[in-house]
C-alpha positions as CSV (number, residue, x, y, z in Angstrom):
1,M,45.6,62.9,-36.7
2,S,46.0,65.7,-34.3
3,S,48.2,65.3,-31.2
4,S,45.7,67.1,-28.9
5,F,42.4,65.9,-27.7
6,R,39.9,66.8,-25.0
7,I,37.9,64.8,-22.5
8,Q,34.2,65.8,-22.2
9,K,32.0,64.7,-19.3
10,V,28.4,64.0,-20.5
11,R,25.5,63.6,-18.1
12,K,22.7,63.3,-20.8
13,L,23.6,61.6,-24.0
14,S,22.1,62.8,-27.3
15,E,21.3,60.6,-30.3
16,A,24.2,62.0,-32.2
17,Q,26.7,61.4,-29.4
18,F,25.4,57.8,-29.0
19,A,25.9,57.2,-32.7
20,D,29.5,58.4,-32.4
21,I,30.0,56.1,-29.4
22,R,28.5,53.2,-31.2
23,K,31.0,53.8,-34.1
24,V,33.9,53.6,-31.7
25,W,32.4,50.4,-30.1
26,E,32.0,48.8,-33.5
27,I,35.5,49.6,-34.7
28,T,37.1,48.4,-31.5
29,K,34.7,45.4,-31.4
30,I,33.4,46.0,-27.9
31,G,29.8,46.6,-29.0
32,N,27.4,43.7,-28.6
33,P,23.6,44.0,-29.2
34,A,23.0,41.2,-26.6
35,R,24.2,43.6,-23.9
36,G,21.2,45.9,-24.4
37,D,23.5,48.9,-24.5
38,N,21.2,51.5,-26.1
39,L,20.6,55.2,-25.7
40,A,17.7,54.7,-23.2
41,A,19.7,52.3,-21.0
42,I,22.7,54.6,-20.9
43,N,20.6,57.7,-20.2
44,H,18.9,55.8,-17.4
45,T,22.2,55.2,-15.7
46,L,23.3,58.8,-16.3
47,K,20.2,60.0,-14.3
48,H,21.4,57.9,-11.4
49,G,24.9,59.2,-11.1
50,G,26.5,57.7,-14.2
51,L,28.8,59.6,-16.5
52,I,30.0,59.2,-20.1
53,L,33.5,60.3,-20.9
54,L,34.1,61.3,-24.5
55,A,37.6,61.9,-25.9
56,S,37.5,64.1,-29.0
57,D,40.0,65.2,-31.6
58,N,38.4,68.3,-33.1
59,D,34.8,67.2,-33.4
60,R,35.5,63.5,-33.9
61,V,34.9,61.1,-31.0
62,I,38.1,59.0,-30.7
63,G,37.5,57.3,-27.3
64,T,34.9,56.8,-24.7
65,A,34.1,55.3,-21.3
66,W,30.8,54.7,-19.6
67,L,30.8,55.0,-15.9
68,T,28.0,53.7,-13.5
69,H,28.0,53.0,-9.8
70,D,26.0,51.2,-7.2
71,C,27.0,53.5,-4.3
72,R,29.8,51.1,-3.4
73,R,31.8,50.7,-6.6
74,L,32.3,52.7,-9.7
75,Y,32.1,50.5,-12.8
76,I,34.0,51.4,-15.9
77,H,32.2,50.0,-18.9
78,H,33.1,49.8,-22.6
79,M,36.2,51.9,-22.4
80,A,37.5,52.1,-26.0
81,V,39.9,54.2,-28.1
82,L,40.0,54.1,-31.9
83,P,43.1,52.1,-33.1
84,E,44.9,55.0,-34.7
85,Y,44.7,56.9,-31.3
86,Q,45.8,54.1,-29.1
87,N,49.2,54.6,-27.4
88,H,48.7,58.4,-27.6
89,H,47.6,58.7,-23.9
90,V,43.9,58.8,-24.8
91,G,43.1,55.6,-22.9
92,K,45.2,56.8,-19.9
93,S,43.4,60.1,-19.9
94,L,40.0,58.5,-19.9
95,L,41.0,56.1,-17.1
96,D,42.5,59.0,-15.1
97,E,39.2,60.9,-15.4
98,A,37.2,57.8,-14.4
99,L,39.4,57.2,-11.3
100,K,39.1,60.9,-10.4
101,Y,35.3,60.6,-10.5
102,A,35.5,57.4,-8.4
103,S,37.6,59.3,-5.9
104,E,35.2,62.3,-5.8
105,L,32.4,59.9,-5.0
106,G,34.5,57.9,-2.5
107,L,34.1,54.7,-4.4
108,Q,36.3,51.8,-5.4
109,A,36.7,51.4,-9.2
110,K,36.0,48.1,-10.9
111,L,36.2,46.9,-14.5
112,E,36.4,43.9,-16.7
113,V,39.0,43.4,-19.3
114,H,39.1,40.6,-21.9
115,K,42.0,38.2,-21.6
116,D,42.9,38.8,-25.2
117,N,43.4,42.6,-24.7
118,P,47.0,42.9,-23.6
119,S,47.2,46.6,-24.1
120,G,44.1,47.2,-22.0
121,R,45.4,44.9,-19.3
122,H,48.7,46.7,-19.3
123,L,47.0,50.1,-18.9
124,Y,44.8,48.9,-16.0
125,E,47.7,47.1,-14.2
126,N,49.8,50.2,-14.4
127,A,46.9,52.1,-12.9
128,G,46.9,49.7,-9.9
129,F,44.1,47.4,-10.8
130,E,44.5,43.9,-9.6
131,Y,42.9,40.6,-10.6
132,L,40.3,39.2,-8.3
133,D,41.6,35.8,-7.5
134,G,39.1,33.0,-7.8
135,Y,36.3,35.0,-9.5
136,L,34.7,34.1,-12.7
137,V,32.5,36.5,-14.6
138,M,28.9,35.4,-15.1
139,V,26.0,37.1,-16.8
140,K,22.4,36.2,-17.6
141,R,21.2,38.1,-20.7
142,R,17.6,39.0,-20.9
């Protein structure tokens, strides 16, 4: 494992890039077919101001974040880093880039983190994210 990595901003995702992202999602267990997160859906959000952040070590995708917005808030979706690269500042770098993008757009940043993800919660708390008291997350799948 190299100690250096780079963050790439992607505004149109290729099939190969999506395959790399799906691998990261599968390994980190954040992928879920019920969500409908496919290449067409992601590229649709990218056409409307979304952004994909890819962290790469050489040519290997080691982390990713999918950013969308509703002109009020920037949503950070599916931020994930391969286990062997966790605690090497990859997640912090992805989050910093996401927050920089939110700032450029003049938007608040919002995300969801699983209760059983202490390292993710620690990262987000250290970045100034706060829990929304009294809110429960709800979703209606297609």
